N, CA and C atoms as a LAMMPS dump frame, in Angstrom:
ITEM: TIMESTEP
0
ITEM: NUMBER OF ATOMS
450
ITEM: BOX BOUNDS ff ff ff
-5.0000000000000000e+02 5.0000000000000000e+02
-5.0000000000000000e+02 5.0000000000000000e+02
-5.0000000000000000e+02 5.0000000000000000e+02
ITEM: ATOMS id mol type element x y z
1 1 1 N 0.855 -1.037 0.09
2 1 2 C 0.054 -0.089 0.042
3 1 3 C 0.814 1.055 -0.025
4 2 1 N 0.854 2.089 -0.978
5 2 2 C 1.629 3.164 -1.187
6 2 3 C 0.604 4.456 -0.483
7 3 1 N 1.37 5.282 -0.076
8 3 2 C 0.528 6.653 0.276
9 3 3 C 1.268 7.839 -0.261
10 4 1 N 0.528 8.546 -0.917
11 4 2 C 1.188 9.653 -1.557
12 4 3 C 0.086 10.845 -1.525
13 5 1 N 0.847 12.106 -1.149
14 5 2 C 0.133 13.503 -0.948
15 5 3 C -0.02 14.156 -2.088
16 6 1 N -1.186 14.45 -2.674
17 6 2 C -1.462 15.223 -3.959
18 6 3 C -2.493 16.128 -3.446
19 7 1 N -2.006 17.566 -3.853
20 7 2 C -3.146 18.493 -4.001
21 7 3 C -3.762 18.806 -2.642
22 8 1 N -2.896 18.388 -1.55
23 8 2 C -3.329 18.323 -0.027
24 8 3 C -4.148 17.321 0.247
25 9 1 N -4.341 16.279 -0.526
26 9 2 C -5.146 14.953 -0.192
27 9 3 C -4.301 14.017 -0.083
28 10 1 N -4.452 12.938 0.77
29 10 2 C -3.777 11.651 0.831
30 10 3 C -4.366 10.764 -0.052
31 11 1 N -3.589 10.175 -0.957
32 11 2 C -4.008 9.18 -1.948
33 11 3 C -3.437 7.726 -1.571
34 12 1 N -4.281 6.907 -1.077
35 12 2 C -3.893 5.416 -0.719
36 12 3 C -3.752 4.543 -2.12
37 13 1 N -2.828 3.949 -2.205
38 13 2 C -2.701 2.966 -3.359
39 13 3 C -2.665 1.394 -2.956
40 14 1 N -3.554 0.84 -3.25
41 14 2 C -3.651 -0.511 -2.965
42 14 3 C -3.125 -1.696 -3.501
43 15 1 N -2.211 -1.226 -4.827
44 15 2 C -1.4 -2.217 -5.639
45 15 3 C -0.353 -1.424 -5.894
46 16 1 N 0.716 -2.121 -5.406
47 16 2 C 2.139 -1.509 -5.814
48 16 3 C 2.919 -2.677 -6.187
49 17 1 N 3.753 -2.608 -7.368
50 17 2 C 4.421 -3.59 -7.721
51 17 3 C 3.523 -5.068 -8.327
52 18 1 N 3.93 -6.098 -7.661
53 18 2 C 3.215 -7.197 -7.823
54 18 3 C 2.238 -7.428 -6.774
55 19 1 N 2.169 -6.861 -5.856
56 19 2 C 1.132 -6.817 -4.604
57 19 3 C -0.223 -6.68 -5.112
58 20 1 N -1.08 -7.269 -4.789
59 20 2 C -2.903 -7.038 -4.931
60 20 3 C -3.407 -7.481 -3.608
61 21 1 N -4.457 -6.834 -3.43
62 21 2 C -5.546 -6.839 -2.74
63 21 3 C -6.799 -7.368 -3.143
64 22 1 N -7.587 -8.188 -2.516
65 22 2 C -8.85 -8.448 -3.026
66 22 3 C -9.828 -7.46 -2.998
67 23 1 N -10.922 -7.383 -3.575
68 23 2 C -11.772 -6.312 -3.605
69 23 3 C -12.348 -6.13 -2.289
70 24 1 N -12.74 -7.122 -1.554
71 24 2 C -13.045 -7.143 -0.1
72 24 3 C -12.13 -6.2 0.679
73 25 1 N -10.841 -6.506 0.32
74 25 2 C -9.706 -5.867 1.091
75 25 3 C -9.476 -4.332 0.688
76 26 1 N -9.792 -4.184 -0.615
77 26 2 C -9.881 -2.839 -0.732
78 26 3 C -10.899 -1.844 -0.359
79 27 1 N -12.032 -2.268 -0.367
80 27 2 C -13.033 -1.333 0.286
81 27 3 C -12.835 -1.184 1.774
82 28 1 N -12.479 -2.264 2.381
83 28 2 C -12.424 -2.448 3.82
84 28 3 C -11.254 -1.483 4.289
85 29 1 N -10.147 -1.441 3.366
86 29 2 C -9.153 -0.667 3.558
87 29 3 C -9.544 0.752 3.539
88 30 1 N -10.35 1.201 2.284
89 30 2 C -10.689 2.481 2.26
90 30 3 C -11.621 2.864 3.209
91 31 1 N -12.374 1.968 3.66
92 31 2 C -13.472 2.292 4.831
93 31 3 C -12.625 2.703 6.061
94 32 1 N -11.608 1.925 6.426
95 32 2 C -11.081 2.165 7.697
96 32 3 C -9.963 3.321 7.585
97 33 1 N -9.485 3.816 6.517
98 33 2 C -8.503 4.826 6.452
99 33 3 C -9.345 6.168 6.358
100 34 1 N -10.659 6.285 6.382
101 34 2 C -11.372 7.666 6.178
102 34 3 C -11.126 8.143 4.869
103 35 1 N -10.84 7.434 3.689
104 35 2 C -10.724 8.107 2.386
105 35 3 C -12.17 8.737 2.03
106 36 1 N -11.703 9.749 1.31
107 36 2 C -12.799 10.701 0.87
108 36 3 C -13.714 10.266 -0.46
109 37 1 N -12.881 9.572 -1.255
110 37 2 C -13.247 8.729 -2.516
111 37 3 C -12.701 7.358 -2.598
112 38 1 N -13.178 6.659 -3.28
113 38 2 C -12.376 5.491 -3.701
114 38 3 C -12.392 5.211 -5.262
115 39 1 N -11.544 5.205 -5.923
116 39 2 C -11.247 5.002 -7.361
117 39 3 C -10.633 3.615 -7.723
118 40 1 N -11.242 2.662 -8.253
119 40 2 C -10.798 1.416 -8.727
120 40 3 C -10.555 1.833 -10.164
121 41 1 N -9.136 1.662 -10.757
122 41 2 C -8.556 2.205 -12.005
123 41 3 C -8.379 0.883 -12.728
124 42 1 N -9.197 0.713 -13.984
125 42 2 C -8.928 -0.605 -14.751
126 42 3 C -8.458 -0.091 -16.086
127 43 1 N -8.066 -0.994 -16.885
128 43 2 C -7.973 -1.124 -18.21
129 43 3 C -8.733 -2.261 -18.725
130 44 1 N -9.615 -1.983 -19.929
131 44 2 C -10.362 -2.612 -20.383
132 44 3 C -9.916 -3.774 -21.387
133 45 1 N -10.623 -4.717 -21.888
134 45 2 C -10.12 -5.558 -22.834
135 45 3 C -11.39 -6.16 -23.533
136 46 1 N -11.024 -6.687 -25.012
137 46 2 C -12.378 -6.768 -25.904
138 46 3 C -11.697 -7.922 -26.885
139 47 1 N -12.578 -8.812 -27.261
140 47 2 C -12.154 -9.615 -28.354
141 47 3 C -11.884 -8.865 -29.706
142 48 1 N -12.432 -7.608 -29.796
143 48 2 C -12.465 -6.707 -31.002
144 48 3 C -11.116 -5.887 -30.804
145 49 1 N -10.289 -6.017 -31.574
146 49 2 C -9.081 -5.236 -31.377
147 49 3 C -9.177 -3.628 -31.804
148 50 1 N -10.295 -3.43 -32.176
149 50 2 C -10.579 -2.169 -32.635
150 50 3 C -11.37 -1.19 -31.594
151 51 1 N -11.823 -2.068 -30.747
152 51 2 C -12.846 -1.588 -29.376
153 51 3 C -11.63 -0.563 -28.696
154 52 1 N -12.171 0.863 -28.595
155 52 2 C -11.483 1.499 -27.785
156 52 3 C -12.396 2.725 -27.076
157 53 1 N -12.821 2.796 -25.798
158 53 2 C -13.311 3.865 -25.384
159 53 3 C -13.062 4.022 -23.739
160 54 1 N -13.585 5.063 -23.359
161 54 2 C -13.45 5.113 -21.979
162 54 3 C -14.718 5.428 -20.981
163 55 1 N -15.019 4.845 -20.032
164 55 2 C -16.235 5.091 -19.017
165 55 3 C -15.97 5.07 -17.732
166 56 1 N -16.913 5.305 -17.008
167 56 2 C -16.786 5.108 -15.519
168 56 3 C -18.187 4.474 -15.134
169 57 1 N -18.02 3.341 -13.939
170 57 2 C -18.9 2.879 -13.544
171 57 3 C -19.377 3.305 -11.942
172 58 1 N -20.582 3.148 -11.747
173 58 2 C -20.967 3.513 -10.103
174 58 3 C -21.821 2.651 -9.552
175 59 1 N -22.143 2.41 -8.277
176 59 2 C -22.848 1.316 -7.756
177 59 3 C -24.064 2.053 -7.279
178 60 1 N -24.023 2.76 -6.284
179 60 2 C -25.255 3.321 -5.778
180 60 3 C -25.348 4.893 -6.23
181 61 1 N -26.547 4.951 -7.131
182 61 2 C -26.93 6.407 -7.749
183 61 3 C -26.587 7.382 -6.902
184 62 1 N -27.047 7.737 -5.562
185 62 2 C -26.927 8.926 -4.934
186 62 3 C -25.489 9.059 -4.163
187 63 1 N -24.791 7.79 -3.929
188 63 2 C -23.42 8.007 -3.147
189 63 3 C -22.519 8.162 -4.201
190 64 1 N -22.621 7.363 -5.39
191 64 2 C -21.366 7.149 -6.284
192 64 3 C -21.629 8.05 -7.61
193 65 1 N -22.79 8.369 -8.366
194 65 2 C -22.912 8.607 -9.673
195 65 3 C -22.242 10.145 -9.987
196 66 1 N -22.212 10.941 -9.045
197 66 2 C -21.454 12.277 -9.356
198 66 3 C -20.031 11.918 -9.585
199 67 1 N -19.506 11.362 -8.701
200 67 2 C -18.307 11.018 -8.638
201 67 3 C -17.733 10.323 -10.104
202 68 1 N -18.619 9.397 -10.273
203 68 2 C -18.298 8.803 -11.732
204 68 3 C -18.452 9.671 -13.034
205 69 1 N -19.519 10.64 -12.756
206 69 2 C -19.546 11.483 -13.942
207 69 3 C -18.634 12.618 -14.053
208 70 1 N -18.186 12.954 -13.044
209 70 2 C -16.765 13.956 -12.947
210 70 3 C -15.477 13.235 -13.305
211 71 1 N -15.44 11.995 -13.006
212 71 2 C -14.168 11.371 -13.484
213 71 3 C -14.265 10.989 -15.064
214 72 1 N -15.575 10.788 -15.456
215 72 2 C -15.894 10.545 -16.813
216 72 3 C -15.462 11.81 -17.527
217 73 1 N -15.893 12.905 -17.189
218 73 2 C -15.68 14.046 -18.057
219 73 3 C -14.311 14.49 -18.105
220 74 1 N -13.576 14.25 -17.288
221 74 2 C -11.933 14.125 -17.273
222 74 3 C -11.435 13.342 -18.213
223 75 1 N -11.735 12.089 -17.989
224 75 2 C -11.117 10.886 -18.729
225 75 3 C -11.618 11.124 -20.333
226 76 1 N -12.634 11.725 -20.642
227 76 2 C -12.952 11.96 -21.943
228 76 3 C -12.313 12.855 -22.826
229 77 1 N -11.506 13.639 -21.961
230 77 2 C -10.507 14.457 -22.721
231 77 3 C -9.064 13.816 -22.985
232 78 1 N -9.018 12.552 -22.79
233 78 2 C -7.823 11.75 -23.303
234 78 3 C -7.959 11.946 -25.014
235 79 1 N -6.657 12.002 -25.323
236 79 2 C -6.633 11.854 -26.802
237 79 3 C -6.86 10.359 -27.318
238 80 1 N -7.418 10.199 -28.581
239 80 2 C -7.796 8.937 -28.912
240 80 3 C -6.358 8.373 -29.202
241 81 1 N -6.457 6.887 -29.299
242 81 2 C -5.335 6.376 -29.454
243 81 3 C -4.647 6.384 -30.674
244 82 1 N -5.501 6.862 -31.908
245 82 2 C -4.995 6.954 -33.107
246 82 3 C -4.553 8.526 -33.347
247 83 1 N -4.639 9.165 -32.248
248 83 2 C -4.137 10.527 -32.355
249 83 3 C -5.119 11.804 -33.036
250 84 1 N -6.291 11.19 -33.181
251 84 2 C -7.465 11.96 -34.041
252 84 3 C -8.56 12.342 -33.019
253 85 1 N -8.256 13.358 -32.547
254 85 2 C -9.449 13.924 -31.31
255 85 3 C -9.237 13.514 -30.152
256 86 1 N -10.411 13.346 -29.517
257 86 2 C -10.378 12.572 -28.175
258 86 3 C -11 11.172 -28.171
259 87 1 N -10.752 10.551 -27.232
260 87 2 C -11.235 9.094 -27.129
261 87 3 C -12.648 8.874 -27.125
262 88 1 N -13.155 7.963 -27.711
263 88 2 C -14.58 7.531 -28.066
264 88 3 C -15.139 7.341 -26.265
265 89 1 N -16.258 7.487 -26.167
266 89 2 C -16.747 7.317 -24.601
267 89 3 C -18.189 6.546 -24.711
268 90 1 N -18.321 6.092 -23.582
269 90 2 C -19.613 5.21 -23.288
270 90 3 C -20.099 5.964 -21.783
271 91 1 N -21.303 6.278 -21.837
272 91 2 C -21.943 7.046 -20.86
273 91 3 C -21.821 6.189 -19.438
274 92 1 N -21.278 6.767 -18.442
275 92 2 C -21.25 6.173 -17.14
276 92 3 C -22.441 5.242 -16.838
277 93 1 N -22.428 4.116 -16.106
278 93 2 C -23.299 3.027 -15.855
279 93 3 C -23.412 2.678 -14.389
280 94 1 N -24.634 2.047 -14.123
281 94 2 C -24.27 1.379 -12.739
282 94 3 C -23.976 0.112 -12.907
283 95 1 N -23.204 -0.427 -11.91
284 95 2 C -22.538 -1.648 -12.077
285 95 3 C -22.513 -2.227 -10.389
286 96 1 N -23.014 -3.454 -10.22
287 96 2 C -23.187 -4.042 -8.962
288 96 3 C -21.612 -4.708 -8.549
289 97 1 N -20.901 -3.859 -8.037
290 97 2 C -19.514 -4.563 -7.461
291 97 3 C -19.373 -4.314 -6.199
292 98 1 N -18.91 -5.161 -5.634
293 98 2 C -18.636 -5.012 -4.121
294 98 3 C -17.786 -3.7 -3.736
295 99 1 N -16.941 -3.529 -4.349
296 99 2 C -15.909 -2.3 -4.342
297 99 3 C -16.945 -1.061 -4.142
298 100 1 N -17.818 -1.019 -4.919
299 100 2 C -18.569 0.154 -5.103
300 100 3 C -19.774 0.214 -4.131
301 101 1 N -20.59 -0.966 -3.883
302 101 2 C -21.557 -1.022 -2.911
303 101 3 C -21.246 -1.18 -1.592
304 102 1 N -19.952 -1.557 -1.327
305 102 2 C -19.61 -1.578 0.163
306 102 3 C -18.962 -0.814 0.578
307 103 1 N -18.278 0.202 -0.281
308 103 2 C -17.47 1.488 0.317
309 103 3 C -18.545 2.365 1.124
310 104 1 N -18.129 3.145 2.012
311 104 2 C -18.658 4.052 2.751
312 104 3 C -18.7 5.652 2.279
313 105 1 N -17.639 5.714 1.214
314 105 2 C -17.525 7.012 0.627
315 105 3 C -17.869 6.788 -1.02
316 106 1 N -18.114 7.858 -1.668
317 106 2 C -18.275 7.713 -3.179
318 106 3 C -17.209 6.921 -3.717
319 107 1 N -17.62 6.243 -4.662
320 107 2 C -16.59 5.285 -5.11
321 107 3 C -17.056 4.971 -6.844
322 108 1 N -16.095 4.853 -7.693
323 108 2 C -16.235 4.629 -9.007
324 108 3 C -15.131 3.648 -9.529
325 109 1 N -15.567 3.061 -10.721
326 109 2 C -14.534 2.192 -11.493
327 109 3 C -14.252 3.07 -12.561
328 110 1 N -12.981 3.208 -12.841
329 110 2 C -12.656 3.928 -14.225
330 110 3 C -12.144 2.854 -15.074
331 111 1 N -12.85 2.675 -16.093
332 111 2 C -12.54 1.859 -17.366
333 111 3 C -11.723 2.735 -18.193
334 112 1 N -10.52 2.98 -18.022
335 112 2 C -9.852 4.186 -18.75
336 112 3 C -9.778 3.788 -20.215
337 113 1 N -9.109 2.56 -20.516
338 113 2 C -8.591 2.464 -21.981
339 113 3 C -8.836 1.013 -22.318
340 114 1 N -8.97 0.604 -23.451
341 114 2 C -8.832 -0.888 -23.761
342 114 3 C -7.445 -1.501 -24.232
343 115 1 N -6.72 -2.467 -23.326
344 115 2 C -5.487 -2.63 -23.632
345 115 3 C -5.067 -3.716 -24.756
346 116 1 N -6.544 -3.946 -25.276
347 116 2 C -6.526 -4.977 -26.576
348 116 3 C -6.667 -4.266 -27.932
349 117 1 N -6.868 -2.904 -27.701
350 117 2 C -6.821 -2.051 -29.01
351 117 3 C -5.443 -2.04 -29.381
352 118 1 N -5.146 -2.363 -30.662
353 118 2 C -3.699 -2.302 -31.171
354 118 3 C -2.975 -0.987 -31.069
355 119 1 N -3.673 0.103 -31.204
356 119 2 C -2.969 1.51 -31.168
357 119 3 C -2.843 1.861 -29.799
358 120 1 N -3.606 1.759 -28.908
359 120 2 C -3.735 1.858 -27.377
360 120 3 C -2.675 0.764 -26.807
361 121 1 N -2.561 -0.449 -27.167
362 121 2 C -1.464 -1.372 -26.775
363 121 3 C -0.263 -0.685 -26.898
364 122 1 N 0.257 -0.198 -28.246
365 122 2 C 1.309 0.466 -28.436
366 122 3 C 1.519 1.529 -27.494
367 123 1 N 0.715 2.305 -27.624
368 123 2 C 0.901 3.613 -26.456
369 123 3 C 1.118 3.28 -25.066
370 124 1 N 0.655 2.215 -24.666
371 124 2 C 1.082 1.792 -23.427
372 124 3 C 2.121 0.905 -23.232
373 125 1 N 2.649 0.358 -24.128
374 125 2 C 3.91 -0.53 -24.158
375 125 3 C 5.146 0.171 -24.936
376 126 1 N 5.24 1.496 -25.218
377 126 2 C 6.258 2.156 -25.987
378 126 3 C 7.447 2.561 -25.084
379 127 1 N 7.205 2.087 -23.83
380 127 2 C 8.516 2.514 -22.859
381 127 3 C 8.473 3.914 -22.396
382 128 1 N 7.739 4.798 -22.863
383 128 2 C 7.893 6.126 -22.49
384 128 3 C 6.958 6.269 -21.083
385 129 1 N 5.898 5.663 -21.088
386 129 2 C 5.064 5.893 -19.846
387 129 3 C 4.023 6.956 -20.045
388 130 1 N 3.979 7.733 -21.257
389 130 2 C 3.282 8.985 -21.446
390 130 3 C 1.802 8.933 -21.485
391 131 1 N 1.359 7.51 -22.022
392 131 2 C 0.134 7.354 -22.092
393 131 3 C -0.45 7.011 -20.785
394 132 1 N -0.006 6.32 -19.785
395 132 2 C -0.031 6.161 -18.459
396 132 3 C -0.217 7.52 -17.739
397 133 1 N 0.99 8.402 -17.931
398 133 2 C 0.722 9.724 -17.262
399 133 3 C -0.378 10.46 -17.821
400 134 1 N -0.974 10.514 -19.066
401 134 2 C -2.016 11.158 -19.645
402 134 3 C -3.245 10.714 -18.678
403 135 1 N -3.393 9.308 -18.595
404 135 2 C -4.47 8.739 -17.92
405 135 3 C -4.406 9.18 -16.53
406 136 1 N -3.307 9.001 -15.527
407 136 2 C -3.179 9.512 -14.211
408 136 3 C -3.62 10.985 -14.371
409 137 1 N -3.072 12.032 -15.151
410 137 2 C -3.387 13.137 -15.147
411 137 3 C -4.848 13.686 -15.225
412 138 1 N -5.527 12.914 -16.018
413 138 2 C -7.02 12.873 -16.212
414 138 3 C -7.88 12.614 -14.942
415 139 1 N -7.427 11.481 -14.572
416 139 2 C -8.037 10.791 -13.044
417 139 3 C -7.736 11.837 -11.997
418 140 1 N -6.524 12.439 -11.975
419 140 2 C -6.297 13.409 -10.75
420 140 3 C -6.994 14.619 -11.035
421 141 1 N -7.262 15.195 -12.237
422 141 2 C -8.172 16.245 -12.375
423 141 3 C -9.579 15.913 -12.067
424 142 1 N -10.157 14.945 -12.275
425 142 2 C -11.49 14.518 -12.209
426 142 3 C -11.586 14.357 -10.443
427 143 1 N -10.652 13.76 -9.879
428 143 2 C -10.695 13.894 -8.497
429 143 3 C -10.59 14.878 -7.755
430 144 1 N -9.844 15.73 -8.254
431 144 2 C -9.531 16.993 -7.544
432 144 3 C -10.915 17.924 -7.949
433 145 1 N -11.532 17.841 -9.039
434 145 2 C -12.61 18.525 -9.24
435 145 3 C -13.852 18.053 -8.369
436 146 1 N -13.767 16.901 -8.287
437 146 2 C -14.955 16.239 -7.295
438 146 3 C -14.799 16.839 -5.959
439 147 1 N -13.55 16.744 -5.531
440 147 2 C -13.33 17.059 -4.165
441 147 3 C -13.5 18.456 -3.67
442 148 1 N -13.217 19.067 -4.711
443 148 2 C -13.11 20.51 -4.522
444 148 3 C -14.639 21.257 -4.242
445 149 1 N -15.546 20.177 -4.698
446 149 2 C -17.086 20.836 -4.561
447 149 3 C -17.687 19.879 -3.521
448 150 1 N -17.163 19.006 -2.941
449 150 2 C -17.464 18.126 -1.672
450 150 3 C -16.839 18.175 -0.373
């Protein structure tokens, strides 16, 4: 578990290196640390190598939907993998995940990009880390925008 202070907020990381936690461990950890939000960051996959979009998921409408929409707004600013405009989007939607449903704080799953998309895969594996940095910056912006009004 890594801790990092960003913009006056403590950010708890539950995956560092090869270490992972179960979903139950993730929401339990967030609930016991007093976290303001829980964001589970994913990269999606598809059998269709052309699929590439960003979306966010929420569990409880009143608790989570606004966070998911704020993150989605920021992720929607990512450049498309082919470099032409911004990434395609899928409207945020409700998803019954224990991480979302059992967290005490607003929570969202960010399905950032599709690692199975040929162009996205190239960006993610080119050794520069630029795509990962772009994704991280958009997530940071979304979290900061949400926290600034809550």
